[in-house]
N, C-alpha and C positions, 0 to 999 in steps of 0.2 A: 759296938755302939748300936743301940736299938733304934729301929725305925719308928719314928713317931708320926702319927696321923694328925694332921692339923684340920680342925673342923672350922669351916668358914660359914658364918651366918648366911642364911638364905638371901637376905636383902643386899649384903655386900657382894655375894656371888652374882646376883642379877646385875649389880652395878658394873662388875668386871666384864660380864658378857656384853653389856651395853657399850662399854668402852672399846672392847674388841671389835664390835660392829662399827664403831665410829672411826676407827683407824683408817680403813680404805676410803671412807667418805672424806675425812680430813685431808688425806693425801691427794685425792681428786680435786678437792676445793683449792688446795695449795697450788696445784698445777694450773687450775683455771685462773687463779689470781696472778700467777706468774705470766701467763699468756696475756691477760688483760693489761698488766703493767707494761709488758713489752709493746702492746698495741698503743697504749697511751703515750709512751715515750716516742714511738714512731710518729704519732700525730703531732706531738710537741715539736719534734724535729722538722716535720713538714711545715708547720706553722712558722717556725723560726726562719726557715729557708724562704718562705713566701714573703715574710716581713723584711728580713735582713739579707736576703739572698743575693742574686746577681746584681741587683740595683745598688748594693753597698759592698765596697771592697774592704771595709774596715772590721767587720764583725764576722768571726768564724762561728757558725751555729754549733759545731761540735764542741768548740771551746766553751760556749755559753752553757751547754748541757753539763760539761765538766764542772763549771763554776757552781752549777746548781746541785752538784752531787749526783747527777745521773750519768751513766755511761762509764766507760773505762778509758784509761789513758791510751791513745792511739800508738801503735807500735810500728816497727819496720823490720823487714826481713834481714837486715844487716845490723850487727852490733855496733854501737857508737864507739869511737876510739877511746882509749883509756884517758881518764881525766877530762873528758868532754863534759861541759856543763852548758846547757842551753841558756842563752842570754835572756833576761827578762824583757818582755816587749815594752818599749818606751811608752810612758803615759804623757799624752799631750796636756800641757798646762793651759787651761782655759780661763780667760779673765772673767771674773764674776760680772754678770750683767747688772748694772745699777740704773735705776730710773733717774733721769736728769732732765732739767729744762734747758733748752738751747739759750745761748747768750743773745742779748739784744732783743728779747721779746718786749713788745710794748707793755707798759705796766699801768694797771688801774688800781689805785689805792683807796680802800674803804676804811674809814676811821670809825670805831665804835666806842663811845664813852658810856660809863655806868649811868644809870638813871639819876643817881644822887648828884653826879657832876653836872649832868645836863640841867638839873633843876636849879642849882646854885653854883655855877662855874667859878665865881669869885672866891668861894670858900675852899677851893681845892688847888693844890700845887702838883704839876706833872713831875713825876720822878722816873719815868721810863715807860716801856711798852713791850708787849709780846706780839709776835707776828705769826700768822698762819698763811701759808702760800698754797694757792690752788691753781691748777692749769685749766683755763677756760677756753672754749672754742665757740666760734660763731658760725652759723650756716653759710654756705657758699653765697657770696654777695656779688650780684651782677650790677653793672652801671652802664649807662649810655653815654658815650663820649661823642660830643658834637663838635666837628671841626668847622668853624665859621671862617670863610674867606671874604673879607670885605672889599667892595669895589670903591674906587675913588676916581674923581675927575679933577682936573686942574682948576684952581680958583680963577686962573686967568682966562679960562674958557677955551683954551686950545688943546688939541690932542684927544686921543681916545681914552676911555676909562681904563684904569689899571687895576689888576687883581693879582694876588700872589698865586704862583702855580700850585696846582693840586699836588699833595704829597703822593709819592709812589705807593702803590698798594700791593700787598702780597697776592690778593685775589681780586682783580678788578670787578667792580660791581657788587662786591660782597661786603657785609658788615662785620665779618670775622676779623678780630684784631690779632696781633701777634701773641698776646697773652692767652686768648681763648684757644688759638691753634696749638699753643704749647701745652695747655691743659688737656685738650683732647688727645694729642699725640702721646703725652706721658701716661694718660689713663689707659690707652690701648697697649702701648709697647713696653711700658715699665710696670704698670699695675695690672695688666692682663684683663682689662675691662673691654669687652666687645662693644661696638658702637651702639648696638640696640640697648644695652644696659645704660650707656651714657645718655642716650636719648631719653630713657625713663628718669634718670637722675635729674637732668635739666628740666624735664617737664614738671617735676615736683616743685621746682623753684619758679614755675610759671613761664619758663622759656621753652618754646616749642621749636625744636630743630629736628627735621626728619633724618632718618638714617641715611637716605640717599644724599642729602646735603652734607652730612658729616663725612661720608665716604669720599665725596668729591673734594672736600677740604683737605682730608688726609692725603689724597693723591697729589694735590697742588703743593702741600707742605713738603712731601717727599721730593717733588720735582725741584723746589727751591734748594733743598738740602743736598741734591745730587752732586753739586760741585764740591761741597765739603766731603761728601762720600769719596769722590775721586782723590781728594787730598789725603784722606785716611788710607785709601788703597796704596798710595805712594809711601806713606809712613810705614805701613805693615810690611810691604814687599821690599823695603830697603833693608830689612833685617836679614841676617845670615842664617837664621834658624827659625822655622815655623812649625807649629803643630797644626794638623789638618784633620777634619772630620766632616761628616755630612749627616743631615737628618731629613727623613722623608716628611713631606707635607702634601696633603690632598689639595687639589684645586678644581674648580668647576670647569668642565669642558663645554665650550659654547655650542649651542644648537640643541642638544638633548638633555642638558641639565645634570648629566652624570659627572662623577669626579674621577680624575686621574691622579697619579702620584708624581710629584715633582720633588726637588731636593734643594735645601739650603746648604751650600758648601761653606764651611767656616774655616778661616785661617787666623791663627792666633800667634802673635809675636810676644812672648812673655815680657811684661814690663813696658811694652810699647803700644800695642793696640790689637784690635780684632776686626775682621772683615767678613761680612756675610755676602755670598754670591748666590744668585738664584738661577737654576737651570731646570728644565722640565725633564732632565734625564740624569742618570748616574753613570753614563758611559765615560770611557777614558777620553773621548773626543772633547768633553767639556774642559778637561784640564789644559788643553792647548790654549784656550782663551784666557784662562786664569793664570797659568804658570809660565806662559811663553817667555816672559822677560826675567823670570826669577832663576837664580843660580845659587844654590846653597843646600841646606839640610832641611828635609821635610820629615817630620815624625808622624806616623799614621798608625791605624789599628791593623795594618797588614792587608788592606783592601787591594786586590790584584790590579785595579785600574791604574794605580800609581806605577807599578812595575811595567805595565803595558805601555803607558805614556812615556816612561823614561826610556824605553827601548826605541822610541821614535825620535828622540832628541839627538843632535850631533854629539859625537864622542866627547868633544871638549866642553860640552854644556850639560853633562849628565848630572842629575840631582843625587845627592846622598840621601838614601831612604832609611830612616831609623824606625824602629818599632816600639811598641808600648808594653811594659811589663804588667800593667793592670789587665790588659786583654789576655796576655799569656796566663796570668794567674787564674782568670775565670775558668779556664779549661780544667785546671787541677782542682779548683774549688768544686766544680760540678762532679768531679770523679773521686772526691775524697772518701766516699763510702764504698767505692769499688775496689780501691787498692791502697796498700800501705805506702806505695811509692808516691802517690798524689799527696798524702798527708805529710810525708817527709819533705817533698818539694815545697809545699806551702810554708813549712817552717824555714826552709832555706831562703825563700823569697822574702819572708818576714825579716830576715837578717839584712837583706839588701835595702829594704825600706827603713830599717833602724838606722843605717848609715846616713840615708837621706834626711831622716828626721833630725839627727844630730847636726848635720851640716846646716839645715834650715834654722835650727835654734841658735846656732853659733853665728848666723849671718855671713856664712862663708861666701867669698867671691868665686868667680869662675876658675881661677888658677888653684885656689884652695880646694875646691870641689874635685877638680881633676886629680890632684895629688892624693887626696884621701881615697878617692874611688880606686885609683891604681893600687894603692897599698892594701885596702880592705875588701873592696867589692870584686876586683878582678880575680883573686884566688877563690872567692866564694862562687863566682860564676863558672870558673874552670871546674870546680867540684860538681856543680849542678850539671854541667854538660856531660862530664864523665859518667855520672849516675844515670842520666837519661839515655845515653848511648848504650850503656851496659844493660839496662832494663828494657829497652825498646823491643828486642826480639821476644820478650816474655808476655807481651800484651797484644791482643788482636788490633789490627789497624782501625777497625770500626768501633772498638770499645771507647768509652769515655776517656780512659787513661791513654789509650793509643792515640786518639785524636789530640789530646792535650800535649803529649810528647812530640808528635809530629809538628803541631803548630809551633812549638818552641824551637825545635831543632831546625825546621825549615826556615825560620826567621832569625837564626842565632846571631848573624852578623849585625842585623838591625837592632836586636835586643841588647847587644853589648856595646853598641856605638857610643852610648852616653858616657861610658867610662872614660874615653879619651877626649870628650868634648864637655868642658865645664859649663857651657851655656845650656846644654840640653838637660831636660828633666828625665827622670826614670820612666815616666808614663805620660799619657796624653790627657790626664785628668783636667788640666787647666782649660783646654779647648772644650771638653765636655761640660765643664762648669759654665763656659760662655754660651753654649747651646741651650742649657737648661731653661732659661727664661722663655725661649721660643717654644720649647716643649710644654711648659706650663700654659703658655698662651693658647696653644692650639687645642688644649682640652676645653677651653672656653669658646673660642670662635670656630673650631673644628676644621676649617679649610680656607684657602684663599679664594677670592671671588672670581679670579680668572688666571690663565697662564701668564698673560702680559702684566697682571697686577703683582706678580711675585717680586719684581724688582723693587716696587715701592716698599714692600715689607722688608726686603734685604737692606735698603737704605736706612729705614727707620730703626731696625734692630741694630744696625752697625753704629749709628749715631748714639742711640740710647745706651748700648752696652759699653761703648768707649767712655761715656760720661760716668757710668758706674765704676768702671775700672780705675778711673782717676779721682774717684770720690766726689764727683760733681752732681749736684741736684739736676736731673735732666730737665725739669720744668724751668728752672732758673736759666739754664743754658739756652734752651730753645726760645724762651721769651726774649732774651737778649739778642740772639743771633737772628731770629726771624724778623725782629724789628730793624736790624741793620742791613740785611741782605738786599732789599730793594734799592739801597742808596750807595752801594759799593761796587767795585769792579770785580771781575772773576778772580784776578790775582790776589786781591785782598780777601776774598771769600775763602780761598784755599788756606789762608792763615788763621781761619776760625775753627780748625779741628779742636776737639776738647782739650788735648794736651797743650796746644799752643794758646788756646783761650785761657786756660788756667794759669799758664806761665805769665801771660800778659797782665793778669789780675793780681799776681803776687806782689807783696810789698817791695821786694827787691827791684822788680821791673819798673814799678811806679816811681821809685826813687831815681833810678837810672834815667 
């Protein structure tokens, strides 16, 4: 076979040379784009963590990236058993929100007739109508209530003049009514409106109330409600199981105007009530005042003060200290990019929560919850513990994974206590939800006015949060209760806790 020489036209030859020169350029550009893509993905991951990170226990940022098609499926250094198939995460059914008008609204009806009918109504016969409904609102309406007490003398001319006794007042010498105090208290403690903003709102309506006056009224209101607060304390601590947490709040230190940190300690009895306690410290000594008469189960985030306090109680009155899986999960969530172990444990914890979600949807009672947990959750927990103990030596104690493993194993008895107690929850999220309104509020009012004023806020948050827990309008409750407190005895006032107040207003109680 003869060798044949192929002649390439000069212009095509130059194109080939140009392509050859472009190859390394394109390779370099490809590498640059790969690096840029990785950087952008890292930025997206960081943004997702900041938006949905430690403040939310429901969304896994890595899973979100997978859903978007970015990233690879996380793996683990152990092969799953044959036939293992990950259960799909349950989807919570959310009821569609629909706008609706409340029942019992006062109605104003406007009738519009055609011009032809208005001109000669006798020539037309009505056959029907079409209605358009609008929700209308009027500005805040103040009114002056004048209480006139008339004096009388006897027509026979004997005796001194008579006059009806003056009604008892919430605040002697003040013109604040129960409804106004209820509005101010609801604005601050339910709607998170600082008093200076309420001062501005009332001024727009022509009512001038200084912030100092409003502050004094709130203090007096809390003082009246304190007896109900003590009734709520009794209701909460009668429970056998409590969730506990605390939140820091700054307060002004007298003398030099600087602020210090105090704490609202919060105790939540699921389905019964919530109690806020104010202390200027987070020390274990505070617990002696709050939990001295309580004996039962306390579920916490693992704060060491509870263990320390429990060690000082008599042996026969030791508290059962449970722990929170939401807090344990956060450690593995922070470490998920550090180790495959953390990713695997997160999936295992998801299975524990799947059991709880199914129990919740089924409306299971305490006995049903305990039975299901022993059957399904207990084996899963045993597997998690074995995995953590086997992998613990392979992770540095100060690494994110090492800290997460130590946190879980050191509190294992508390984390697994819920399996044998159907009253307990898997986590402390309910008490954290009760704390959330105070956290929102302090973003607006920033701090308490004084250390001694902390109790007033504890009283008001306790009352308002219990109203919300029982589906009561706080303003309606406060208006009614504040109007009655000056005229009743202390024993009667203790029966005005939100739960008892609601029960007394139910149709069944009224019939009885």
